[in-house]
N, C-alpha and C positions, 0 to 999 in steps of 0.2 A: 742536370743544370738547367734553370729558367733560361727561354730561349730570349728573354728581353736583356737578362745579365750578361749571358752570352754574346749577342751583340755589343752593347755597350763598351765587354770588354775587349773587344776585338777590336771595335772602331779606335777604344784609347790606345791598346799597342800599339798599333799604325799610326797614330797622332802621334806618339812619343819615337818612334822608328824613322819617321819622318823627316818630326824637327830636331831629334839629334844628331841622325845623318847630316843633313843640310847644316845645320851648327859647327859641327866638328871640324866639316870641311870647307869651310867658312869661307874663303876669299872665291875659288873654281862655281861658285856656285850660288854666285853674285855679281851683280853687274849686267853689261851691256853682252859681254859673252860668258853664258853660264854654261857649266855642264853637272847639273845637279844629280849626284848619283841617287839621292832619293827619289828624284824623281821615276827612276824604277820602277818604284813600289806603284805608281799608277796604272800598272796592269791589274793590281788588287780585285776593283771591281769588276773582271769579268768573273771572279771566283764567288766575292762576297758582296752586300751591299754594304755591308758596315765599314767598308771601305772607302765609299764615299764622305760619310762625314769625318770620318780617321785622315782620309789626305787634309779633308779642306782643315779642319782644325787644328793638323799640324803644321799648313803651310801659314796659316795664320800667325803661329809660334814662331816658328821659323823664319817670315817675311819679316817680324816685331825686331826678331835679333840681327838677323842680316842682310834683312831689305834693304830700298831706296825710297826710305818714307813711307810714310802714311798713305800714298796712291801706291805703291807696290804692295803692300799689305793690303790695302782694298781689293784691288784690280788681280793680282796676282793671286789674291787665295779665293775670289770669286772665279776665275779661268779655271783654279785646278777644282774649283767643285763642279761646274759647268762640264770639263772635262773627264773628272771622276763619274760624271753621271754618262756620258755620251759612252765611255767605255764599258758600261755594264750594260749600255745595249746592244751594243758591239754583235755581230751575227756570228764571228768566230776569232780564232784567236790571233790570224794574222794581222787583223783590222783592230786587234785591242789596245796597240799603241799607238796607234795613229790621232786619236782624238785630244790629246795631251801634246803632239807636237804643233799641230794645227790651231789649235786655239791658245795656249799658252804664244804660240809665233805672233798671233796676231794682236792678242790683247795685251802681253807681258811687253812685246816690242813696241806697239804701242806706247804703253804707259812709259816704258823707259827711255823709248825715242824722246817724248814730251818733256821726260824729267831730265835727262841727262842732255838735252838739247843737239841730239843726234837723226842726222836724217830718217825718214819714215822708212825707207824700206830698207837701209842698214840696218838696224835697229831689228824689225820683224825677220829678215836673215838671219843676223848672229843668233836669234834668240832660238830661231826654228833649229839650225844646227844644231846649237847645244841640246835642244829636244830631239832632236832626233837621233843624237849619238845618246842621253840617257833613257829615252824611253825603246830602242831597238837594239843598241849594240849591246844593252846593258839589263833593261825590261824584259825584250823578249827570250835571252835567255833563261832568268830567272822564272819567268811565265812557263816556259817548256819545263822548267823543274818541278814548281808548284803543281803542273800538271798532272805528274805522275805521281803526287801523295794529297792532292785534291780532297780524296776521301777521308783522309785520316785529318785531315788541317784545316776542311771548310764543314766539316759534317755540323 
């Protein structure tokens, strides 16, 4: 199969998985304290660059449906794009889930603090806690599982 087609197909599948899982789990993935199971997928750029645009597109769609308005669509999605790129650059699997935790805590926490009129440090802390749960409690085990099958899944 053509490598461009494979890249686009992978990105589209990741976007769909992210959007559908966020929308399906609705309330637990939105608001000031959010644990998005879909954020576990943010480990995928460690394996494939197709995850970078895939996560970005999936987050745009998810935030349009479940987000906290246009600011969240814009800044939340851009935070996911930056975090995905930084995850791709991580030198080892232990650090791979870290960029989404830090970037989303700062960017999404600040955005939601502004939108919901919540103190800045509280918003950053709550979003960071939710990201920590999503990315390390769910995402890191996913990374370990995918690592066993990476030659079949990501070649």
